[in-house]
C-alpha positions as CSV (number, residue, x, y, z in Angstrom):
1,M,-16.0,-3.1,-23.9
2,D,-12.5,-1.3,-24.1
3,I,-11.8,1.0,-21.1
4,H,-9.7,4.1,-21.9
5,V,-6.2,5.2,-20.2
6,I,-8.5,8.1,-20.3
7,S,-11.2,6.5,-17.6
8,Y,-8.3,5.2,-15.3
9,L,-7.1,8.7,-15.2
10,V,-9.5,10.1,-13.9
11,L,-10.7,7.3,-11.7
12,S,-7.7,7.1,-9.9
13,T,-7.3,11.4,-10.2
14,V,-10.3,12.0,-8.6
15,M,-8.8,9.3,-6.0
16,L,-5.9,11.1,-5.7
17,F,-7.6,14.2,-4.9
18,A,-10.0,12.8,-2.6
19,G,-7.0,11.2,-0.2
20,V,-5.7,14.1,-0.7
21,Y,-8.4,16.3,1.1
22,G,-9.0,13.3,3.7
23,F,-5.7,13.7,4.7
24,F,-5.7,17.5,5.1
25,T,-9.5,17.7,7.0
26,R,-9.5,14.9,8.6
27,R,-8.6,14.6,12.8
28,N,-8.7,11.1,13.5
29,L,-5.7,9.1,12.3
30,L,-8.0,6.3,11.1
31,A,-9.8,8.5,8.8
32,T,-6.5,10.0,7.7
33,L,-5.0,6.6,7.4
34,I,-7.9,5.4,4.9
35,S,-6.9,8.7,2.8
36,V,-3.1,7.9,2.0
37,E,-4.4,4.7,0.9
38,L,-6.8,6.1,-1.4
39,M,-3.5,7.8,-2.6
40,L,-1.4,4.9,-2.7
41,N,-4.4,3.0,-4.5
42,A,-4.5,6.0,-6.7
43,T,-0.6,5.4,-8.2
44,N,-1.6,1.8,-8.3
45,I,-4.3,2.2,-11.0
46,K,-2.0,4.5,-13.1
47,F,0.4,2.0,-13.1
48,A,-2.0,-1.0,-14.0
49,G,-3.6,1.3,-17.1
50,F,-0.6,2.8,-18.0
51,N,1.5,-0.2,-18.3
52,R,-2.1,-1.7,-20.2
53,Y,-1.7,1.0,-23.1
54,L,2.0,1.7,-22.9
55,F,3.4,-1.9,-22.8
56,P,0.6,-4.6,-23.3
57,G,2.5,-7.3,-23.5
58,V,4.5,-7.4,-20.7
59,L,3.3,-7.5,-17.2
60,E,5.5,-4.5,-15.2
61,G,3.0,-2.5,-14.3
62,H,0.7,-4.6,-12.4
63,F,4.3,-5.8,-10.9
64,F,4.7,-1.8,-9.5
65,S,0.9,-2.8,-9.0
66,L,1.8,-5.9,-6.5
67,F,5.1,-4.2,-4.9
68,G,2.7,-0.6,-3.6
69,I,0.0,-3.1,-2.7
70,A,2.4,-5.1,-0.2
71,I,4.4,-2.1,0.8
72,S,0.3,-0.6,1.8
73,A,-0.6,-3.1,3.7
74,A,3.1,-3.4,5.9
75,E,2.2,0.9,6.0
76,T,-1.0,-0.2,7.2
77,A,0.0,-2.7,9.8
78,V,2.5,-0.1,11.6
79,A,0.8,2.2,11.8
80,I,-2.3,0.5,13.3
81,A,-0.1,-0.5,16.0
82,I,1.0,3.0,16.4
83,M,-2.2,4.0,16.4
84,I,-3.5,1.3,19.4
85,N,-0.5,2.7,21.2
86,V,-1.6,6.4,21.4
87,Y,-4.8,4.5,22.7
88,R,-3.2,3.1,25.1
89,N,-1.9,6.4,26.4
90,V,-5.0,8.9,26.1
91,R,-8.0,7.5,25.8
92,N,-8.5,9.2,21.9
93,I,-7.2,8.9,18.4
94,Q,-7.5,12.4,17.0
95,T,-4.8,13.9,15.8
96,D,-5.1,17.3,18.1
97,D,-4.5,15.3,21.6
98,I,-1.0,13.8,19.9
99,S,0.5,16.6,21.2
100,D,-0.2,15.7,25.2
101,L,2.1,12.3,24.2
102,K,5.3,14.7,24.5
103,G,6.9,14.2,27.5
């Protein structure tokens, strides 16, 4: 069973638009972070899908995807640390309440 490149593009486009929608409509910092992760994973799927069809013998797209996953993990760790500090100060992680931290 062979999966066409259009299937990868449709899946990654749906994930990208779901991430953009979630980023602009959610007020919770954790939901915003999940939306950003959806967008990053959509690009990883595109890297792997294009690599499979343009250069089937080489693994450059897969290495770009692994590098993207590593960057995403580091970004998530930093973002969760920031969220924990915001929660300690404000007792809420809604984006409307972050303006209260201005000194």
